[in-house]
C-alpha positions in Angstrom: -9.8 -3.1 11.5 -7.0 -4.9 9.7 -4.1 -3.4 7.8 -2.5 -5.3 4.9 1.1 -4.2 4.3 2.4 -5.0 0.8 6.0 -6.2 1.3 6.5 -9.1 -1.2 8.6 -7.2 -3.7 12.3 -7.9 -4.2 13.6 -4.3 -4.4 16.2 -5.1 -7.1 17.1 -1.4 -7.6 18.4 -1.4 -4.0 20.8 -4.4 -4.5 23.0 -5.3 -2.7 21.2 -3.8 0.3 18.1 -5.8 -0.3 19.5 -8.9 -2.0 19.0 -10.9 1.1 17.0 -8.4 3.3 13.6 -6.7 2.8 13.4 -3.1 2.0 10.6 -2.3 4.5 13.0 -3.2 7.3 15.8 -1.0 6.2 16.5 1.7 9.0 15.5 5.3 8.7 16.3 7.5 11.7 17.4 4.4 13.6 14.3 2.4 13.1 12.9 0.2 10.3 10.7 2.0 7.8 7.8 -0.4 8.6 8.0 0.4 12.3 7.1 4.1 11.7 4.0 3.1 9.8 2.9 0.5 12.3 3.3 2.7 15.3 1.4 5.5 13.8 -1.6 3.3 13.0 -1.5 1.1 16.1 -4.3 2.8 18.0 -6.7 2.1 15.1 -5.6 -1.4 13.9 -6.5 -4.7 15.5 -4.1 -6.7 13.3 -1.3 -5.9 10.9 -0.6 -8.5 8.1 2.7 -8.2 6.4 2.6 -9.9 3.0 6.1 -11.2 2.2 7.7 -13.4 -0.4 9.3 -16.6 0.8 12.8 -15.3 0.7 12.2 -12.5 3.2 9.4 -14.0 5.4 11.7 -15.1 8.2 13.2 -11.6 8.5 9.7 -10.1 9.0 8.8 -12.8 11.5 11.9 -12.0 13.5 11.0 -8.3 13.5 7.3 -9.0 14.3 8.3 -10.9 17.5 9.9 -7.7 18.8 6.7 -5.6 18.4 3.9 -5.2 20.9 1.2 -5.0 18.1 -0.5 -8.0 16.7 1.5 -8.6 13.5 0.9 -11.6 11.2 3.4 -12.5 8.5 2.0 -14.1 5.4 4.3 -15.9 3.0 3.0 -15.8 -0.6 5.4 -18.6 -1.6 7.3 -16.8 -4.3 11.0 -16.9 -4.5 12.1 -14.7 -7.5 11.2 -11.3 -8.8 10.1 -12.8 -12.1 7.7 -15.2 -10.3 6.1 -12.7 -8.0 2.3 -12.7 -7.7 1.8 -8.9 -8.1 0.3 -6.6 -5.6 -3.4 -7.2 -6.5 -3.0 -11.0 -6.2 -1.2 -10.5 -2.9 -4.1 -8.5 -1.6 -6.5 -11.3 -2.5 -4.2 -13.9 -1.0 -4.0 -12.0 2.3 -7.7 -11.2 2.4 -8.5 -14.9 2.1 -5.8 -16.0 4.6 -7.3 -13.5 7.2 -10.9 -14.5 6.5 -11.8 -11.1 5.1 -12.9 -12.9 1.9 -13.4 -16.6 1.9 -12.5 -18.8 -1.1 -16.1 -18.7 -2.3 -15.9 -14.9 -2.5 -18.2 -14.0 0.4 -17.2 -11.3 2.9 -16.2 -11.6 6.5 -17.4 -9.4 9.3 -14.8 -6.6 9.0 -16.0 -3.1 8.2 -13.1 -2.3 5.9 -9.4 -2.8 5.4 -6.4 -0.5 5.1 -3.9 -1.5 2.4 -0.5 0.1 2.0 3.0 -0.4 0.8 5.6 -1.0 3.5 8.4 1.0 1.9 7.3 4.6 2.3 8.2 7.3 4.9 5.6 9.9 5.7 5.8 13.1 7.7 2.1 13.0 8.6 -0.2 10.6 10.3 -2.4 8.2 8.4 -5.1 8.2 11.0 -7.0 11.1 9.4 -7.1 9.1 6.1 -8.8 6.2 7.9 -11.3 8.6 9.5 -12.0 10.2 6.1 -12.7 6.8 4.6 -15.1 5.9 7.4 -16.9 9.2 6.9 -17.4 8.8 3.1 -18.5 5.2 3.4 -16.7 4.3 0.2 -13.3 2.8 -0.7 -10.7 5.6 -0.7 -7.2 6.4 -2.0 -4.7 9.0 -1.0 -3.5 11.6 -3.4 -1.2 14.6 -3.7 -0.7 17.4 -6.3 2.2 16.7 -8.8 3.4 19.2 -11.4 6.1 17.1 -13.0 5.0 15.4 -16.2 7.7 12.8 -15.9 6.6 11.9 -12.4 2.9 11.7 -13.4 3.8 9.3 -16.2 5.4 7.0 -13.6 2.5 6.8 -11.2 -1.3 6.6 -11.0 -3.2 9.8 -11.8 -6.7 10.7 -10.9 -9.2 13.5 -11.5 -11.9 14.3 -8.9 -15.2 16.1 -8.6 -16.3 18.3 -5.8 -16.2 16.4 -2.5 -13.3 14.2 -3.6 -15.2 11.7 -5.8 -12.9 10.1 -8.3 -13.9 10.8 -11.9 -11.0 9.2 -13.8 -8.1 6.9 -12.7 -5.2 5.9 -14.9 -2.0 4.0 -14.2 1.1 5.6 -15.6 -0.7 7.6 -18.3 1.3 8.9 -21.3 -1.0 12.0 -21.3 -2.3 12.6 -17.8 -5.8 14.1 -17.5 -5.0 15.7 -14.2 -2.2 16.5 -11.7 -3.3 14.4 -8.7 -0.9 11.5 -8.1 -1.9 8.4 -6.1 0.6 6.8 -3.7 0.1 3.1 -2.6 -2.2 3.7 0.3 -5.8 2.5 0.1 -8.9 1.8 2.2 -11.2 -0.8 0.8 -14.8 -1.6 2.0 -15.4 -5.3 2.6 -17.9 -5.3 -0.4 -15.1 -4.1 -2.7 -12.6 -6.6 -1.4 -15.1 -9.3 -2.5 -14.8 -8.1 -6.1 -11.1 -8.8 -6.5 -11.7 -12.2 -8.3 -14.2 -10.4 -10.6 -11.6 -7.7 -11.3 -8.9 -10.2 -12.1 -11.2 -12.1 -14.4 -12.1 -8.9 -16.2 -8.4 -8.2 -16.9 -7.5 -5.9 -14.0 -3.7 -5.4 -13.8 -2.0 -7.3 -11.1 1.4 -5.7 -10.6 0.6 -2.1 -9.6 -1.4 -2.0 -6.3 -3.5 0.9 -7.7 -4.9 -1.2 -10.5 -7.6 -2.5 -8.2 -8.6 1.0 -7.1 -8.7 2.1 -10.7 -10.9 -0.8 -11.7 -13.3 -0.2 -8.8 -13.5 3.5 -9.4 -15.1 2.9 -12.8 -17.8 0.7 -11.2 -18.5 2.1 -7.8 -17.9 5.4 -5.9 -14.3 5.8 -4.7 -13.1 9.0 -3.0 -9.7 10.6 -2.7 -8.1 12.2 0.4 -5.4 14.9 -0.2 -2.3 14.2 1.8 -1.5 17.0 4.3 2.3 16.4 4.2 5.1 14.7 2.2 5.7 11.1 1.3 9.2 9.8 0.6 9.2 6.8 -1.8 12.3 4.7 -1.3 12.9 3.1 -4.7 16.6 3.0 -5.2 19.9 3.5 -3.3 20.0 7.3 -4.0 16.5 7.9 -2.7 17.1 5.8 0.4 20.4 7.6 1.2 18.6 11.0 0.7 15.9 10.1 3.2 18.3 8.8 5.7 20.4 12.0 5.5 17.3 14.2 5.8 16.0 12.4 8.9 19.3 11.7 10.6 19.0 12.5 14.3 15.3 13.4 13.8 11.9 11.9 14.6 10.0 10.8 11.5 
């Protein structure tokens, strides 16, 4: 199975730390954020593909050469935050580059593909999420309970039926229907990856990575797996310093 890592953003809220350096390679507990995610999943993944913008691609290539895992760095060619492709177009770009979906839209031989953001710190393993997705036989998302209305308005929010089947999915809703927030971790069946061009043509959003899962969930069964621990989203200088202080001298 392949894992696509979304890392083509410009992290402008972390400037000057990320003005010339990618956020996923910033250190936490002495190691790059991305390294913790890769090492956790290494036993299940045949190839990791880091999707970078042109400005940071060489940094990722330098890092990848130090790792024992098979890591491919894909340069999406963008050079500015204003000109970025957006997460959904980057997923399609990577799926085509890796042969998961060919330019005609047909599907390669992979069973499925894990897609995740490369700038999150987790205190639990993602392996059970992959096992859950394989058991359901559908595309899947992760979720966690969230009671803050302000936080729900800044993220994707779902409702689910018994068994975890998603019944509604909204990106940054003004009036959330539920209290399950969706972080940027997804498992897509190969049949659903094939539908990305269809989704884009139908007006699916391109910037938020969850827009694809939201579009799919209205057309085919998609399940949600409740996270067993905490996720730390590093969005600005304050959140990064807070995570670093919390994990200083510890193992993530």
